[in-house]
Backbone as CSV, one residue per row, in Angstrom:
resi,resn,N_x,N_y,N_z,CA_x,CA_y,CA_z,C_x,C_y,C_z
1,MET,-37.378,-10.181,-21.565,-36.657,-9.137,-22.473,-35.561,-8.716,-21.979
2,VAL,-34.487,-8.283,-22.839,-33.003,-7.824,-22.502,-33.566,-6.067,-22.184
3,SER,-33.098,-6.006,-20.800,-32.637,-4.498,-21.315,-31.787,-4.010,-21.846
4,ALA,-31.894,-2.100,-22.221,-30.901,-1.728,-23.159,-29.922,-0.998,-22.306
5,VAL,-29.258,-0.726,-22.711,-27.864,-0.654,-22.236,-27.720,0.457,-22.829
6,PRO,-27.075,1.763,-22.888,-26.718,2.733,-23.426,-25.572,2.559,-23.950
7,ILE,-25.129,2.823,-25.691,-23.860,2.483,-26.390,-23.331,3.623,-26.673
8,PRO,-21.968,3.969,-26.332,-21.766,5.544,-26.806,-21.257,5.556,-28.428
9,GLN,-21.531,6.331,-28.797,-21.488,6.784,-29.986,-20.234,5.796,-30.428
10,ARG,-18.892,6.759,-29.990,-17.530,5.953,-30.514,-17.353,5.134,-29.747
11,ILE,-16.916,3.451,-30.475,-16.245,2.580,-29.987,-14.944,2.139,-30.650
12,VAL,-14.021,1.892,-29.989,-13.063,1.644,-30.037,-13.210,-0.445,-29.328
13,ALA,-12.689,-1.066,-30.740,-12.662,-2.144,-30.399,-11.694,-2.350,-29.423
14,ASP,-11.669,-3.483,-28.156,-10.650,-3.491,-27.791,-10.515,-4.980,-27.035
15,ARG,-10.970,-6.039,-28.201,-11.078,-7.519,-27.782,-11.717,-8.061,-28.993
16,GLY,-11.154,-9.125,-29.366,-11.310,-10.006,-30.430,-11.134,-9.525,-31.547
17,PHE,-11.818,-9.771,-32.782,-11.031,-10.191,-34.333,-10.791,-8.495,-34.528
18,ASP,-12.046,-7.566,-33.755,-12.225,-6.337,-34.601,-11.005,-5.771,-33.427
19,ALA,-10.744,-5.958,-32.539,-9.473,-5.279,-32.437,-7.896,-5.684,-32.454
20,LEU,-8.182,-6.216,-33.227,-7.002,-7.294,-33.712,-6.366,-6.392,-35.117
21,TYR,-7.178,-5.904,-35.809,-7.389,-5.158,-36.785,-7.366,-3.422,-36.957
22,GLY,-8.069,-3.384,-35.594,-8.148,-1.794,-35.119,-9.301,-1.252,-35.686
23,LEU,-10.492,-1.678,-36.165,-11.858,-1.001,-35.866,-12.221,-0.040,-35.131
24,GLU,-12.302,0.659,-35.418,-13.063,2.270,-34.655,-14.238,2.689,-34.824
25,VAL,-15.743,2.576,-34.675,-16.665,2.665,-34.657,-16.778,4.770,-34.545
26,LEU,-16.860,5.136,-35.081,-17.159,7.248,-34.788,-18.392,7.386,-34.777
27,GLU,-19.879,6.347,-35.563,-21.118,6.938,-35.423,-21.806,5.746,-35.711
28,HIS,-23.495,5.912,-35.171,-23.881,4.363,-35.685,-25.151,4.714,-34.893
29,SER,-26.131,3.811,-36.055,-27.438,4.303,-35.411,-27.943,3.074,-36.138
30,ASP,-29.532,2.739,-36.279,-29.972,1.383,-36.790,-30.097,1.776,-38.557
31,GLU,-29.703,2.766,-38.526,-30.036,3.067,-40.078,-28.431,3.155,-40.629
32,LEU,-27.475,3.919,-40.002,-26.063,4.416,-40.601,-25.220,4.280,-39.410
33,VAL,-23.851,3.728,-40.304,-22.617,3.319,-39.155,-21.409,4.177,-40.024
34,ARG,-20.605,4.658,-39.393,-19.267,5.466,-39.633,-18.362,4.829,-38.876
35,ALA,-17.106,4.024,-39.676,-16.194,3.510,-39.213,-14.867,3.737,-39.792
36,GLN,-13.686,3.026,-38.998,-12.288,3.196,-39.600,-11.223,2.443,-39.047
37,VAL,-10.692,2.556,-40.120,-9.079,1.856,-39.314,-8.098,1.923,-40.399
38,PRO,-7.254,2.670,-39.423,-5.879,3.279,-39.736,-4.829,2.459,-40.067
39,VAL,-4.404,2.083,-41.336,-3.811,1.205,-42.562,-2.608,0.999,-41.136
40,ARG,-2.121,-0.391,-41.412,-0.322,-0.430,-40.838,-0.266,-1.601,-41.416
41,GLU,1.504,-2.056,-41.637,1.926,-3.199,-42.334,1.101,-4.025,-42.541
42,GLU,0.785,-4.682,-41.100,0.513,-5.787,-41.072,-1.196,-6.001,-41.844
43,LEU,-1.842,-5.034,-42.436,-3.129,-5.240,-42.473,-2.714,-5.051,-44.313
44,LYS,-1.463,-5.036,-44.715,-1.429,-5.525,-46.339,-0.539,-6.396,-46.962
45,GLN,-1.362,-7.184,-48.236,-1.034,-8.164,-48.710,0.745,-7.993,-49.265
46,PRO,1.142,-9.252,-49.963,2.368,-8.926,-49.988,2.936,-8.066,-51.251
47,MET,1.780,-7.057,-52.179,2.102,-6.653,-52.690,2.181,-4.695,-52.443
48,GLY,1.074,-4.853,-51.092,1.990,-3.710,-50.059,0.700,-2.591,-50.283
49,LEU,-0.766,-3.445,-50.560,-1.972,-2.952,-50.612,-2.789,-3.661,-49.409
50,VAL,-3.598,-2.794,-48.920,-4.410,-3.387,-48.008,-5.264,-4.177,-48.279
51,HIS,-5.008,-5.208,-47.372,-6.044,-6.950,-47.783,-7.235,-6.816,-48.207
52,GLY,-7.336,-7.208,-49.131,-9.205,-7.261,-49.377,-10.406,-7.580,-48.253
53,GLY,-9.653,-8.699,-47.373,-10.180,-9.426,-46.297,-10.419,-8.318,-45.342
54,LEU,-9.875,-7.700,-45.209,-10.110,-6.073,-44.256,-11.284,-5.528,-44.648
55,PHE,-11.480,-5.260,-45.820,-12.799,-4.291,-46.126,-14.049,-5.373,-45.808
56,ALA,-13.176,-6.799,-46.311,-15.129,-7.550,-45.891,-15.090,-7.345,-44.649
57,SER,-13.827,-7.682,-43.924,-14.508,-7.286,-42.381,-15.064,-6.664,-41.724
58,ILE,-14.347,-5.338,-42.286,-14.990,-4.088,-41.734,-16.542,-4.289,-41.779
59,ALA,-16.881,-4.422,-43.349,-18.511,-4.627,-43.694,-19.215,-5.769,-42.439
60,GLU,-18.583,-6.411,-42.657,-19.441,-7.040,-41.896,-19.408,-7.322,-40.273
61,SER,-18.323,-6.412,-39.473,-18.522,-5.984,-38.197,-19.162,-5.133,-38.243
62,ILE,-19.925,-3.920,-38.768,-20.262,-2.955,-38.210,-21.348,-3.100,-38.818
63,ALA,-21.972,-3.788,-39.726,-23.551,-4.213,-40.181,-23.715,-5.279,-39.031
64,SER,-23.074,-5.546,-38.690,-23.867,-6.874,-37.515,-23.485,-6.275,-36.571
65,MET,-22.634,-4.995,-36.141,-22.860,-4.594,-35.197,-24.345,-3.601,-34.712
66,ALA,-24.038,-2.689,-35.980,-25.491,-1.877,-35.971,-26.785,-2.432,-35.686
67,THR,-26.755,-3.563,-36.204,-28.341,-4.675,-36.674,-28.325,-5.126,-34.729
68,ALA,-27.313,-5.997,-33.993,-27.501,-6.194,-32.782,-28.074,-5.386,-31.853
69,LEU,-27.490,-4.315,-32.266,-27.775,-3.239,-30.950,-29.111,-2.676,-31.457
70,ALA,-29.669,-3.077,-32.387,-31.245,-2.255,-32.626,-32.040,-3.601,-32.092
71,VAL,-31.761,-4.729,-32.110,-32.662,-5.574,-31.887,-32.426,-6.580,-30.376
72,MET,-31.189,-6.367,-29.698,-30.857,-7.500,-28.786,-31.752,-6.880,-27.664
73,GLY,-32.846,-5.383,-27.597,-33.659,-5.144,-26.808,-34.670,-6.150,-27.102
74,ASP,-34.929,-6.626,-28.079,-36.109,-7.163,-28.630,-35.895,-9.187,-28.035
75,GLY,-34.351,-9.335,-27.596,-34.333,-10.837,-27.226,-33.511,-11.561,-28.798
76,MET,-32.911,-10.642,-29.233,-33.103,-11.012,-30.475,-31.730,-11.109,-30.813
77,ALA,-30.636,-11.594,-31.739,-29.343,-11.842,-32.061,-29.040,-11.663,-33.482
78,ALA,-27.791,-10.871,-34.190,-27.679,-10.500,-35.469,-26.477,-11.150,-35.798
79,MET,-26.181,-12.058,-36.789,-25.374,-12.417,-37.436,-24.968,-12.181,-39.208
80,GLY,-23.945,-12.569,-39.318,-23.658,-12.384,-41.107,-24.117,-13.391,-41.758
81,LEU,-25.112,-13.337,-42.631,-25.457,-14.321,-43.436,-25.093,-14.354,-45.094
82,SER,-24.617,-12.974,-45.342,-23.827,-12.952,-46.789,-23.170,-11.704,-46.310
83,ASN,-21.653,-11.863,-47.787,-20.965,-10.855,-47.477,-20.741,-10.733,-48.942
84,GLN,-21.117,-10.030,-49.977,-20.286,-9.842,-51.144,-19.752,-8.499,-51.135
85,THR,-18.112,-8.333,-51.401,-17.461,-6.866,-51.313,-16.572,-7.275,-53.095
86,SER,-17.154,-6.373,-53.333,-16.654,-5.732,-54.921,-15.542,-4.769,-54.715
87,PHE,-14.054,-5.151,-55.386,-13.024,-4.317,-55.025,-12.770,-3.199,-56.060
88,VAL,-12.734,-2.062,-55.813,-13.026,-0.852,-57.306,-11.326,-0.426,-57.225
89,ARG,-10.702,-0.204,-55.722,-9.291,0.493,-56.433,-9.059,0.073,-54.840
90,PRO,-7.266,0.201,-55.088,-6.332,-0.241,-53.464,-6.679,1.059,-52.711
91,ILE,-6.393,0.731,-51.652,-5.644,0.982,-50.610,-4.232,1.218,-50.080
92,THR,-3.039,2.373,-50.023,-2.146,1.527,-49.544,-1.361,2.182,-48.230
93,GLN,-2.037,3.304,-47.970,-1.537,4.304,-46.619,-2.886,4.939,-46.252
94,GLY,-2.452,5.505,-45.056,-3.815,6.513,-44.370,-4.588,5.717,-43.760
95,THR,-5.477,6.009,-43.890,-7.033,5.366,-43.271,-8.037,4.742,-43.806
96,VAL,-8.389,3.706,-43.762,-9.538,2.876,-44.573,-11.073,3.592,-43.974
97,HIS,-11.716,4.111,-44.786,-12.721,4.963,-44.218,-14.493,3.922,-44.309
98,ALA,-15.079,3.453,-43.425,-16.187,2.899,-43.928,-17.471,3.855,-43.678
99,LEU,-18.736,3.304,-44.519,-19.867,4.115,-44.208,-21.123,3.079,-44.644
100,ALA,-22.024,2.637,-44.059,-22.810,1.744,-43.926,-24.003,2.219,-43.775
101,ARG,-25.126,2.076,-45.059,-26.301,2.409,-45.276,-27.100,1.059,-44.906
102,ARG,-28.397,1.044,-44.046,-29.125,0.229,-44.315,-30.160,0.685,-44.971
103,ARG,-30.500,-0.623,-45.942,-31.168,-0.365,-47.201,-32.581,-1.295,-47.095
104,HIS,-32.464,-2.450,-45.928,-34.117,-3.150,-45.487,-33.425,-3.508,-44.269
105,ARG,-34.962,-3.337,-43.736,-34.819,-3.862,-42.038,-36.257,-4.755,-41.772
106,GLY,-36.017,-6.511,-41.836,-37.256,-7.180,-41.664,-37.214,-8.048,-40.983
107,ARG,-38.106,-8.666,-40.806,-38.271,-9.557,-39.240,-37.335,-10.143,-39.436
108,THR,-36.862,-11.371,-40.063,-35.483,-11.742,-40.176,-34.365,-11.571,-40.910
109,THR,-34.260,-11.042,-41.691,-33.052,-10.253,-42.002,-32.941,-8.699,-42.522
110,TRP,-32.005,-8.151,-42.051,-31.781,-6.759,-42.591,-30.483,-6.575,-43.736
111,LEU,-30.572,-5.928,-44.834,-29.746,-5.774,-45.527,-28.936,-4.537,-45.708
112,TRP,-27.596,-4.253,-45.884,-27.052,-2.801,-45.497,-25.830,-3.047,-46.880
113,ASP,-25.803,-1.651,-47.237,-24.757,-1.286,-47.859,-23.450,-0.331,-47.547
114,VAL,-22.337,-1.101,-47.790,-21.066,-0.879,-47.076,-20.440,0.204,-47.784
115,GLU,-20.170,1.309,-48.051,-18.886,1.936,-48.937,-17.346,1.475,-48.072
116,ILE,-16.144,1.702,-48.987,-15.372,1.806,-48.428,-14.107,2.678,-49.312
117,SER,-13.755,3.645,-48.543,-12.967,4.622,-49.223,-11.909,5.088,-48.606
118,ASP,-10.622,5.475,-49.631,-9.366,6.260,-48.662,-9.508,7.870,-48.066
119,ASP,-8.297,7.985,-47.787,-8.502,9.485,-47.546,-9.334,10.691,-48.485
120,ALA,-8.930,10.394,-49.692,-9.207,11.042,-50.688,-10.906,11.154,-51.153
121,GLY,-11.403,10.097,-49.810,-12.865,9.763,-50.179,-12.999,8.970,-51.689
122,ARG,-12.538,8.766,-52.516,-12.549,8.056,-53.733,-12.894,6.468,-53.333
123,LEU,-14.086,6.155,-53.756,-14.730,4.398,-53.259,-13.866,3.802,-53.998
124,CYS,-13.393,2.573,-53.204,-12.140,1.705,-52.879,-12.909,0.065,-52.836
125,ALA,-14.197,0.225,-51.975,-14.854,-1.263,-51.871,-16.011,-1.033,-51.903
126,LEU,-17.075,-1.846,-52.312,-18.469,-1.917,-51.841,-18.721,-2.826,-51.331
127,SER,-19.512,-3.474,-50.462,-20.250,-4.376,-49.831,-21.583,-4.352,-49.615
128,ARG,-22.479,-5.105,-49.810,-23.641,-5.825,-49.886,-23.478,-6.953,-48.643
129,MET,-24.646,-6.582,-47.577,-24.263,-7.943,-46.314,-25.497,-7.790,-46.005
130,THR,-26.093,-9.107,-45.990,-27.318,-9.583,-45.216,-27.192,-10.176,-44.167
131,ILE,-27.812,-9.858,-42.782,-27.485,-9.887,-41.731,-29.250,-10.620,-41.275
132,ALA,-28.636,-11.859,-40.766,-29.976,-12.725,-40.361,-30.176,-12.135,-38.668
133,VAL,-31.717,-11.994,-38.685,-31.807,-11.881,-36.763,-32.806,-13.159,-36.482
134,ARG,-32.437,-13.217,-35.132,-32.720,-14.591,-35.041,-33.098,-14.601,-33.709
135,PRO,-33.938,-15.512,-32.670,-34.104,-15.364,-31.228,-32.772,-15.623,-30.617
136,LEU,-32.002,-14.985,-29.779,-31.031,-15.523,-28.533,-31.229,-16.489,-28.294
137,PRO,-30.371,-17.473,-27.974,-30.417,-18.448,-27.312,-31.065,-18.793,-25.837
138,GLN,-31.745,-19.859,-25.635,-31.855,-19.366,-24.154,-31.135,-20.188,-23.505
139,ASP,-30.655,-21.320,-23.494,-29.993,-22.225,-22.676,-28.017,-21.579,-23.286
140,PRO,-27.608,-20.888,-22.626,-26.389,-20.849,-23.319,-25.044,-21.863,-22.218
141,SER,-26.132,-23.426,-21.842,-24.664,-23.996,-21.958,-23.873,-24.634,-22.567
142,PRO,-22.755,-25.173,-22.203,-21.579,-25.861,-23.175,-22.545,-26.968,-23.348
143,VAL,-22.164,-27.392,-24.684,-22.355,-28.776,-25.324,-21.618,-29.526,-24.343
144,PRO,-22.030,-30.773,-23.622,-21.535,-31.868,-22.794,-20.408,-32.584,-23.796
145,LYS,-18.833,-32.721,-23.382,-17.848,-33.474,-23.541,-18.603,-34.729,-23.804
146,VAL,-17.956,-35.691,-25.207,-18.352,-36.623,-25.204,-16.747,-36.990,-25.346
147,ARG,-16.805,-38.764,-24.705,-15.734,-39.053,-24.753,-15.656,-40.558,-25.386
148,SER,-14.225,-40.012,-26.193,-14.031,-41.408,-26.908,-13.836,-42.670,-26.547
149,PRO,-14.195,-43.537,-27.306,-13.969,-44.809,-26.996,-12.421,-45.433,-26.215
150,VAL,-11.601,-44.957,-26.907,-10.239,-45.143,-26.370,-9.817,-44.779,-24.980
151,SER,-10.687,-43.240,-24.349,-10.598,-42.968,-23.028,-11.407,-43.394,-22.090
152,GLN,-12.558,-44.483,-22.923,-13.018,-45.121,-21.661,-12.830,-46.640,-21.529
153,GLY,-11.183,-47.113,-21.838,-10.758,-48.450,-21.371,-10.746,-49.229,-22.581
154,SER,-11.716,-48.945,-23.570,-11.522,-49.777,-24.481,-10.625,-49.646,-26.200
155,SER,-10.718,-50.677,-26.565,-9.293,-50.700,-27.507,-9.904,-50.154,-29.360
156,PRO,-9.034,-49.554,-29.279,-9.356,-48.708,-30.570,-9.503,-49.541,-32.017
157,PRO,-10.519,-49.407,-32.722,-10.812,-50.391,-33.775,-9.974,-50.993,-34.806
158,GLY,-9.678,-52.061,-34.742,-8.403,-52.871,-35.802,-7.762,-53.680,-34.760
159,ASP,-7.717,-53.085,-33.231,-6.470,-53.065,-32.117,-7.584,-54.546,-31.112
160,GLN,-8.632,-54.644,-31.581,-8.807,-55.645,-30.626,-8.566,-57.191,-30.864
161,PRO,-8.587,-58.084,-29.839,-8.266,-59.560,-30.276,-9.023,-60.154,-31.039
162,PRO,-8.556,-61.151,-31.657,-9.938,-61.778,-32.721,-10.668,-63.060,-31.650
């Protein structure tokens, strides 16, 4: 069994994809997550709107994270299985706010609804996230490299003498 490590309520992503777009988790439990992302020019599409992929990314990250924190102590992993995001209104400035609520906690899947809103509290996108819960891999060793026939000294197909 994996030992539980206390996790602070406020988490600022400092590496990986979440750090690239600036995810800040303000509050989390196995039932609710609040997060935000400050709007920057790099997060906008050519029309000046925050890119819809950001909304979907926030939803997947916070739902997966909250599920993972709840199941890791039991030797389980969590990963996104389905992400369905509907866009209601654009965000062009300020902060993107996210509120995730767990709707189902099953043995192999969890279901979350994630509301994305602007600084005025208006709904801008709604995501339904299904998170798969599976056993952690027992052997994390890398897959062995396979040498190609060329690197083993043989000629590539078609280059062999008759």
